[in-house]
N, C-alpha and C positions, 0 to 999 in steps of 0.2 A: 460509488454508491447510487450512481443514476439507475433509475428503473428497478430500485429495491426499495424496502420499507425503512424509514427514517427511524433512529433510536427515540425513545419517549422524551429526551432531554439532552443537552450537552453535558450535565453532571447529575450524579445521584449523591445525596448526602447519606453517609454510611455511619456517622457519629458527631461528636460536638466539634464542628470546625473541620471534619474530615470528609474529603469529597472523592468520589471516584468518576474518572471521566469516561465517555461513552466514545464510540466511533465517529460521533459528529464533531469532535473537537480537531480531527487530524487535518494538517495543512496539506498542501500540494506536493511536498518535496520528500516527504518520509512518513511511512506508516507509524514511525516511533516518535514523532514529534508533533505538538500541537501547533494549530495556527495561533497567532498572538491574541486574536480578539477573544475567544471564550475564557482563557485563563485570567485576562485583564478584567473582563465583565464580571467574573467570579469574585476577583478580589474587590472589585467597586461595589457590588452588592453587599459585601461584608463591611465596607466603609460607610455606605449608605446607610445600613440598618444597625450600626453599632448603636448602643443605648445612649441617650442624651436626655437630660432633664427638661430641655427647651426644643422648639422646632427649628433645628439646625439641618440646612440642606447643603450639599455639596456644590461649591463654586467653581472650583478648579481641582482636578486630579492629574497627577503626573506618575506615570508608571515607567520604571527602569527595567529593561530586559537584560538581566545578568548572564543568561544563558538560553539555549534551547530549552523548551518547556517540554518534558516527557509525558508520554500517555500513561501516566502511572498515578496512583492514590496520592492526594496532596493533603496538606494541612494549612488552613489559613489563620493566621495570627494578626490582632489589631491591637495597638496601642495608643494612648493618647499622649502626644508630644506637647501640646500646649492647650490647656484648659482655658475656658471662657464661657459665660453666659451667651455672649453675641457672637463670638468668633472662636473656632478651636481647629487645632491641626492634628490630624490622625496619621498614623504610619501603619501599613500593612505589609505583611510577608506571605508570598506564596511558597511552600515549602514542599519539595518531593524528593523521595529517596534520601532525606536527611540533608538536603542541600537548598538553600534560598535561591530560587530562580527568577523571581520577580520581587521588586520593592516598589510600594506605591506611597504617595504622600497626598492627602486631600484635606484642602481648606473647606470647613463647613461654616457656614454664616446664618445667622438668625433670619428665618424667612417672616416677612410681616407684609401680608397682601394689601396693596393700595397705598404703600407708605412712599414709593416714588412713582413719578410719571414716566412711563415708557418713553425711550427715545429710539427712533428706528436707525439701524446701521445702512439702510436704502436697498438691503437684498431683496430681490423679487423671487418668491418661492415658485419653482416651476410645477407645471401641471404633472400629476401622477399619470404616467401612460398606462395603457392598457397591457394586459399579460404579455410577456415575451418569452421566446426560446432561450433558456439558459446556456449561455456559451462561457468558457473560462479560458485559461491560458492556453496557447497552442502548444501541442505536445504534452499537456497535462492531462491524463485520462482518469485519474483517482483524486478527487477534491472533496471529501466529506463535508468539510467546514463550508465550502461553497454551495453545496447542495442543500445544506440545512437552512439557507437563508433564501428569500425570494428576491432577486434582483430586477430592477426596472430602470434601464438607462435612458435618460433624457439626452444625454451627449457622451460620445465616447463608448468604451466597452472593454472587459478584459482583455479580449483579443485585439485590440489597436492600441496604439500609443498614443501619449498625449493627455491633456486635461480632461477630466470626466465629471458627469452630474449624474447621480443615481439616487433613486429611492430604493429602501429595503426594508424587509420585515422579517423577523425570526419565523421558520416554520415549527418550531418546537420550544419549549421552554428553556430558560438557562439552567434552573434546576428542577429536577422532577418534582412534580406536585405543588409548584409555585409559579403563579402568573408572572411573567418577566416585566420589570418596570421600565419606563421610557429610557432612563438613564443607562441601565444595563443593555438595552437594545442598541443605543448610541455607540456605546463603548464597543460591543460586540461586532459592531460594523466598521468603525473608523480605523481599525488596525489595518483595514484593507486600502485605505487611502493612496499608498505609495503602490499597490498593486494595479488600481484601476487606473492611476494617471501616471503609469510608467512611460518613461522617455527613452529606455533602452530596451534590447531585446532579452526577455528574461530567460530563455535558453542559454544565453551566453554571458549574461552579466547578473551579478549579485547586488541588489540594492535593499538591504533590509534594515528595518528601524531599530535603532537601539534604545529608544525611548519614546514616549508619546505624551503630551500635555493637551487635555481636553479642558477648555475654559467655558463656563457657562452664564449667562445673564438672565436664563429662564429655565425651568426644568423641563425637559422634553416629554410629549405627550405621544404615545403609540397608538396604534400598532406600526404605522409606516414612519420611519426616520431616514433622512436623507443627508447628502454630502455633495458639495462642489469642491472637488479636489485638484491640486495641480503640483508638480514635482519640479525642483530646481536643482541643477548639479553644478559644483564648481571643478576646478581642474586639478584636485588634489584627492579625489576619491571620498568626497564628502558631498552629502546631498541633503535636501529639506523637502518634506512634503507639508503643504499647509491646506487647510480646508475650512469651509464654512459649513457648519450644521444647521439643519433645519427639519421642521415638521409641518403638519398641515396648518398650523397657527403662524407660520413664518420662522425667521432665523432664531437659532438657540444660542450660537456662540461660535467658537473656532477652535481648531486644533493645530498643532504642530509637531512634526516628527522628524528626528534626526537621522539621516541614513549613513550607512557604511556601503560605499560604492567599490566594486572591484570585479574584474573580469573572472568568470568561472574557469 
């Protein structure tokens, strides 16, 4: 999609809880499959905006990838698992072609500004670099999702291995006609943590996340959101990617991703 016009959004809403993905959701390996970021962000949007009588905000969201996510019309369903005026647990499903492909659980906690004194985790927010030439995985020439975000690396890159630090911002809205929220911008980005911090050659190895948990002690403020990511791999085909997330105001929280690792 380089040198072409971007779609107007990642998704278009065509009914109550029904969405149609655009080309921008496509990952690097197949034109028929989405990158994990856009559908995870869409599910997170539904969890965040689910009606509540109180000012409850997401403090943690966990998303389980049950299968590849097709570039097909989807339905989002949300239900309340645990009710409460101060704390509640929601469950979300991303359904496509009659099959649930993503499941999410989110804890929402009542937000009270000034009720606690902030305690720093000591993370030092990196400076936002100037504009960079966008480079992606070696040998991958079609990566619409990657093109739909702007990436500015402080350390590492898509085309090098090892830990990385990057700032990102979406070039287009998540949902057509709606301004993207900072939380959705974070989730849209964070599924790439294992890719930017790869420790193996991506053309010869598979290291895909089967889940991701994003924890927050503060709501993200866009448009620029960043992460410091690193990957670790054991000797049994299991890996883990961890990341510290941040915005222009400082650190936001952390994420953890379980990886299935295997030779291609």
